[in-house]
C-alpha positions in Angstrom: -81.5 -57.5 1.9 -79.6 -58.2 5.0 -81.3 -57.1 8.3 -80.2 -53.7 9.4 -78.0 -53.3 12.5 -80.9 -51.5 14.3 -84.3 -53.1 14.3 -86.2 -51.5 11.5 -89.5 -51.5 13.4 -88.0 -49.6 16.3 -86.6 -47.0 14.0 -89.8 -46.6 12.1 -91.8 -46.3 15.4 -89.5 -43.7 16.8 -89.5 -41.6 13.6 -93.3 -41.7 13.7 -93.4 -40.7 17.4 -91.0 -37.8 16.8 -93.6 -36.1 14.7 -90.9 -34.6 12.6 -92.4 -33.7 9.2 -89.0 -34.6 7.5 -86.3 -36.3 9.4 -83.7 -35.3 6.8 -84.5 -31.6 7.5 -84.4 -31.9 11.3 -82.2 -29.6 13.3 -79.1 -30.9 15.1 -80.8 -31.0 18.4 -83.9 -32.8 16.9 -81.7 -35.4 15.4 -79.9 -35.9 18.7 -83.2 -36.4 20.6 -84.5 -38.9 18.0 -81.3 -41.0 18.2 -81.3 -40.9 22.0 -84.8 -42.5 21.9 -83.8 -45.1 19.3 -80.7 -46.1 21.4 -82.8 -46.5 24.5 -85.5 -48.6 22.7 -83.0 -50.8 20.8 -80.3 -51.1 23.4 -77.7 -50.4 20.7 -75.2 -47.6 20.6 -75.1 -45.3 17.5 -72.0 -44.1 15.8 -72.8 -40.5 16.8 -71.7 -37.9 14.2 -74.5 -35.4 14.4 -73.3 -33.1 17.2 -70.3 -30.8 16.6 -69.2 -30.9 20.2 -65.6 -31.5 21.5 -64.6 -35.0 22.4 -61.2 -34.3 24.1 -60.5 -33.6 27.8 -60.4 -29.9 28.8 -57.0 -28.3 28.9 -55.6 -28.8 32.4 -54.1 -25.3 32.5 -57.5 -23.9 32.3 -59.0 -26.2 34.9 -56.2 -25.3 37.4 -56.6 -21.5 36.8 -60.4 -21.7 37.2 -60.1 -23.6 40.4 -57.6 -21.1 41.7 -59.9 -18.2 40.7 -62.9 -19.8 42.5 -60.7 -20.3 45.6 -60.0 -16.6 45.5 -63.7 -15.9 45.7 -64.5 -14.6 42.2 -67.7 -16.6 42.1 -69.2 -14.0 44.5 -68.2 -11.0 42.3 -69.7 -9.7 39.0 -67.0 -9.4 36.4 -67.0 -6.2 34.2 -69.2 -6.6 31.2 -66.3 -6.1 28.8 -64.2 -8.8 30.5 -61.3 -9.2 33.0 -58.0 -7.4 32.1 -56.0 -10.7 32.1 -58.2 -12.2 29.4 -58.4 -9.1 27.3 -54.6 -8.6 27.4 -53.8 -12.2 26.5 -56.3 -12.3 23.7 -54.7 -9.2 22.2 -51.3 -11.0 22.5 -52.8 -14.1 21.0 -54.0 -12.2 18.0 -50.5 -10.9 17.4 -48.8 -14.2 17.9 -51.2 -16.5 16.0 -53.0 -14.2 13.4 -50.2 -11.6 13.0 -52.7 -8.8 13.6 -52.7 -5.8 16.0 -55.7 -5.2 18.2 -56.1 -3.4 21.5 -57.2 -5.3 24.6 -60.2 -3.0 24.9 -61.5 -4.4 21.6 -61.5 -8.0 22.9 -64.9 -8.8 24.6 -65.6 -12.2 26.2 -69.1 -13.7 25.5 -71.1 -16.8 26.5 -69.7 -18.8 23.6 -69.6 -17.8 20.0 -73.3 -18.4 20.0 -73.8 -15.3 22.1 -71.1 -13.4 20.2 -73.0 -14.0 17.0 -76.3 -12.9 18.4 -74.7 -9.7 19.8 -73.1 -9.0 16.5 -76.2 -9.6 14.4 -78.4 -7.5 16.8 -75.9 -4.6 16.6 -74.5 -4.3 13.1 -78.0 -4.4 11.5 -78.4 -0.8 12.9 -75.1 0.6 11.6 -76.7 2.0 8.4 -80.4 2.5 8.2 -80.3 1.9 4.4 -78.6 -1.5 4.9 -80.8 -4.3 6.3 -79.3 -7.6 5.1 -76.6 -10.1 6.1 -74.8 -12.1 3.5 -73.8 -15.6 4.5 -71.0 -17.4 2.6 -72.4 -20.9 2.9 -72.5 -23.7 3.8 -72.6 -22.5 7.4 -73.8 -23.0 11.0 -77.6 -23.3 10.8 -78.2 -21.6 14.1 -76.9 -18.3 12.8 -79.8 -18.2 10.4 -82.1 -19.1 13.3 -80.8 -16.2 15.2 -81.6 -13.9 12.3 -85.2 -15.3 12.2 -85.6 -14.8 15.9 -84.7 -11.1 15.7 -86.5 -10.6 12.4 -83.3 -9.8 10.4 -83.0 -10.3 6.7 -80.2 -12.5 5.2 -79.1 -13.9 1.9 -76.8 -16.8 1.2 -74.8 -18.6 -1.5 -72.8 -21.9 -1.5 -69.2 -20.9 -2.0 -68.0 -24.2 -3.5 -68.8 -23.2 -7.1 -67.2 -19.8 -6.6 -63.8 -20.6 -5.3 -60.7 -18.5 -6.2 -61.2 -15.5 -8.4 -64.8 -16.5 -9.1 -65.7 -15.3 -5.6 -65.2 -11.6 -6.5 -68.0 -11.5 -9.1 -70.4 -13.5 -6.8 -69.8 -11.1 -3.9 -70.2 -8.1 -6.1 -73.6 -9.4 -7.4 -74.9 -9.2 -3.8 -73.1 -6.1 -2.4 -73.7 -3.9 -5.4 -77.4 -3.8 -4.4 -76.5 -1.6 -1.5 -78.4 -3.4 1.2 -75.7 -5.7 2.7 -74.3 -4.5 6.0 -72.2 -7.6 6.8 -70.6 -10.7 5.4 -70.5 -13.8 7.6 -68.5 -17.1 7.2 -66.5 -19.6 9.2 -62.9 -20.6 8.4 -62.3 -23.6 8.6 -65.8 -24.0 7.5 -68.6 -25.7 9.4 -69.9 -28.0 7.9 -67.8 -28.5 4.7 -64.3 -28.1 6.2 -63.5 -25.9 3.3 -60.7 -23.4 4.2 -60.7 -20.1 2.4 -57.3 -19.2 1.0 -55.4 -16.0 1.5 -56.4 -15.0 -2.0 -60.1 -15.5 -1.2 -59.8 -13.7 2.1 -58.2 -10.7 0.2 -61.1 -10.7 -2.3 -63.7 -10.7 0.6 -61.8 -7.8 2.2 -61.6 -5.8 -1.1 -65.3 -6.2 -1.9 -66.3 -5.4 1.7 -64.2 -2.3 1.7 -65.7 -1.1 -1.6 -69.2 -1.3 -0.2 -68.4 -0.5 3.5 -69.6 -3.9 4.9 -68.5 -5.5 8.1 -66.8 -8.9 7.8 -67.7 -11.4 10.6 -65.3 -14.3 10.7 -66.1 -17.3 12.9 -62.9 -18.9 14.0 -64.5 -21.7 16.1 -62.0 -24.2 14.6 -58.9 -22.0 15.1 -55.7 -23.8 14.0 -57.5 -26.9 12.8 -56.4 -26.8 9.1 -53.8 -29.4 10.0 -52.0 -28.9 6.6 -50.4 -25.9 8.2 -48.9 -25.9 11.7 -49.6 -22.4 13.2 -48.7 -23.4 16.8 -45.4 -21.5 17.3 -46.2 -18.0 18.7 -45.0 -15.1 16.5 -43.6 -17.4 13.8 -45.4 -18.0 10.4 -47.5 -19.6 9.2 -50.3 -17.8 10.9 -54.0 -18.6 11.1 -55.5 -17.1 7.8 -57.8 -14.2 8.4 -59.5 -11.4 6.6 -58.1 -9.1 9.3 -54.8 -9.1 7.4 -56.5 -7.2 4.6 -59.3 -5.2 6.1 -59.9 -2.9 9.1 -63.7 -3.5 9.7 -63.9 -7.0 11.0 -65.2 -9.0 14.0 -63.6 -12.3 14.8 -65.2 -15.0 17.0 -62.6 -17.1 18.9 -64.2 -19.9 20.8 -62.8 -21.8 23.8 -64.7 -24.9 22.8 -62.8 -26.7 20.1 -59.3 -25.3 19.9 -58.9 -25.4 23.7 -61.4 -28.2 24.5 -63.0 -26.0 27.1 -66.6 -26.2 25.9 -68.5 -26.7 29.1 -68.0 -23.2 30.4 -69.5 -21.6 27.3 -66.8 -19.0 26.6 -65.6 -17.2 23.5 -63.9 -13.9 22.8 -65.3 -11.4 20.3 -62.4 -9.6 18.7 -63.5 -6.3 17.1 -61.1 -4.4 14.9 -59.9 -1.1 16.5 -61.3 0.9 13.6 -64.7 -0.6 14.0 -64.7 -0.6 17.8 -63.9 3.1 17.9 -66.0 4.0 14.9 -69.0 6.3 15.1 -72.3 5.4 13.4 -75.1 8.0 14.0 -77.8 5.4 13.1 -77.0 3.5 16.3 -78.2 6.3 18.5 -82.0 5.5 18.4 -81.5 2.0 19.6 -78.3 2.3 21.7 -78.1 5.9 22.9 -74.6 6.1 21.5 -73.0 6.3 18.0 -69.9 4.4 19.1 -70.0 0.8 17.9 -67.8 -0.4 20.8 -70.1 1.2 23.4 -73.2 -0.1 21.6 -72.2 -3.7 21.4 -70.8 -3.9 25.0 -73.0 -1.6 27.0 -76.0 -2.1 24.8 -76.3 -5.6 23.4 -74.0 -7.7 25.6 -75.3 -5.9 28.7 -78.9 -6.6 27.7 -78.2 -10.3 26.9 -76.1 -11.4 29.8 -74.3 -8.6 31.6 -71.1 -10.4 30.8 -69.9 -14.0 31.1 -68.6 -16.4 33.8 -66.0 -14.8 36.0 -64.0 -17.9 36.8 -64.1 -19.2 33.2 -62.5 -16.0 32.0 -59.5 -16.8 34.2 -59.3 -20.3 32.7 -59.3 -18.9 29.2 -56.8 -16.2 30.1 -54.4 -18.9 31.5 -54.7 -21.1 28.4 -54.1 -18.1 26.1 -51.1 -17.1 28.1 -49.6 -20.6 27.9 -50.0 -20.5 24.1 -48.5 -17.0 23.9 -45.5 -18.1 26.1 -45.0 -21.3 24.0 -45.8 -23.5 27.0 -48.9 -25.1 25.4 -49.1 -26.3 21.8 -52.8 -25.8 20.8 -52.4 -27.7 17.5 -50.9 -30.8 19.1 -53.8 -30.7 21.5 -56.2 -31.3 18.6 -54.5 -33.8 16.2 -56.7 -36.6 17.5 -59.5 -35.1 15.4 -57.3 -35.1 12.3 -56.4 -38.7 12.8 -59.9 -39.9 13.4 -61.2 -38.0 10.3 -58.5 -39.7 8.1 -59.5 -43.2 9.2 -63.3 -42.5 9.1 -63.1 -41.0 5.6 -61.3 -44.2 4.5 -64.0 -46.4 5.9 -66.8 -44.5 4.2 -65.1 -44.2 0.8 -64.1 -47.8 0.7 -67.8 -48.7 1.1 -69.1 -46.6 -1.8 -69.5 -43.2 -0.2 -68.2 -40.0 -1.7 -66.6 -37.0 0.0 -69.0 -34.2 -1.1 -66.7 -31.2 -0.4 -63.2 -32.5 -1.2 -61.0 -29.7 -2.3 -59.8 -26.2 -1.5 -59.5 -24.9 -5.1 -57.0 -27.5 -6.4 -55.8 -28.9 -3.0 -57.3 -31.8 -1.1 -59.1 -30.7 2.0 -57.5 -31.1 5.4 -58.6 -33.9 7.7 -60.2 -32.3 10.7 -63.3 -31.9 12.9 -65.9 -32.4 10.1 -66.1 -34.1 6.8 -68.9 -34.5 4.3 -70.3 -37.7 2.8 -72.8 -38.6 0.0 -74.0 -41.9 -1.5 -75.0 -42.4 -5.1 -78.8 -42.4 -5.6 -79.6 -40.6 -2.3 -80.3 -37.0 -1.5 -78.8 -35.8 1.7 -82.1 -35.9 3.5 -82.9 -39.5 2.3 -79.4 -40.6 3.3 -79.7 -39.2 6.9 -83.0 -41.1 7.5 -81.7 -44.3 5.9 -78.5 -44.4 8.0 -80.6 -44.4 11.2 -81.4 -48.0 10.4 -77.7 -48.7 10.4 -76.9 -46.9 13.7 -75.1 -44.0 12.1 -76.1 -40.4 12.6 -75.2 -37.1 11.0 -77.0 -34.0 9.8 -78.1 -33.0 6.3 -76.0 -30.4 4.4 -79.3 -28.9 3.2 -79.9 -27.5 6.7 -76.5 -25.7 6.4 -77.3 -23.7 3.2 -75.5 -26.2 0.9 -76.6 -26.8 -2.6 -74.9 -30.2 -2.7 -76.4 -33.5 -1.7 -75.0 -35.2 1.4 -74.3 -35.1 5.1 -72.0 -33.4 7.6 -70.2 -35.9 9.8 -68.4 -34.8 13.0 -65.6 -37.0 14.3 -65.4 -35.7 17.8 -67.7 -38.2 19.6 -66.6 -41.3 17.7 -64.0 -43.3 19.6 -61.4 -45.3 17.7 -62.7 -48.4 19.4 -65.9 -47.9 17.4 -64.1 -48.1 14.0 -64.6 -51.9 13.6 -68.4 -51.5 14.3 -68.6 -48.5 11.9 -66.9 -50.6 9.2 -69.2 -53.5 9.7 -72.3 -51.3 9.5 -71.1 -49.6 6.4 -70.5 -52.9 4.7 -74.1 -54.0 5.4 -75.3 -50.6 4.1 -73.4 -51.2 0.9 -74.6 -54.7 0.5 -78.2 -53.5 0.9 -77.6 -50.6 -1.5 -75.3 -52.0 -4.2 -73.8 -49.6 -6.6 -74.3 -50.0 -10.3 
């Protein structure tokens, strides 16, 4: 075998010192910490693909608006819990322009990132119906959402959607919701980690089954507009971002500022609650929230208890970015195409060196190149592959931590600079030589 790019003794030592029972099952933050320590000890930089954080500069429109807001003195003033009017109005416009749905500004609630939005949703909707106590995750999915459920003691079930694409999805959903205990269905679209994008047909199926059993649908749109096969960037003109909201009136959308608008550092998202759900009355909410109104419960109950709102100045930044998109002055898709281009090249480097794309199709169509892609290598489980790649200075996370039933890793392109492509290729060649395919 050829020597590995990172000294094997250093890697082994740091794995031992990490005291992780299984490196391949480690969380994203645990993998990040381990790699940081290996980099320091070895003096060599990794190809970092474990963290799904943005790698592009923040949108200048937002920076300018936030500076102006700070100069006006907003840092000294608490914003209203339900958000500033400018942000709420522009989010409602944005929903019409880019999702082709109608929602009132009052139903658009800013949160401290989609992470807090998720926690607020999960803490609230579990009390809508006392006879329903379980969330259904359409996986693979963001591991932290399951962690949030464990923290609050909430029940959940999951299934990997890849074997149930298209019309097969209906029977699979029915098998869970017919039990009568599911209060909500949760998924991301485009999907983290697989980059699967649910089709309009699949979204319609989700809506129909949810309506049949009166379940809330929670749609995580953290990667809004990043299915680059379809340019949704022109306001008010199709195609639009696909969403279950076109087919159902009990939904909650999470729209993050982090990826689509490269405004991650201020931790801001907007929770868009359908008007029917926001104004709906649920008597079972009263014991915990003192009100049967879902809108009142989630804003003046959960969000109030968690943070009493979110950054005042950052809301002005997000409002300005949304306004620029709504007015056609900023093209959000063009602002993100660097992710697409990096994914295209990185997938080529991996596949030319014996790796396989684990999730490769949306029904019969090749997946879009985007923020994430998935890789596997013959003879390795995902957990084994994650640990082995540490010796080659390449990091990712195991799909098994995301609820996937397939063997492989999630790779994020955001922190990999094109200048690192030659080094990535060189390391992959050594990996293949050390692990020849039959």
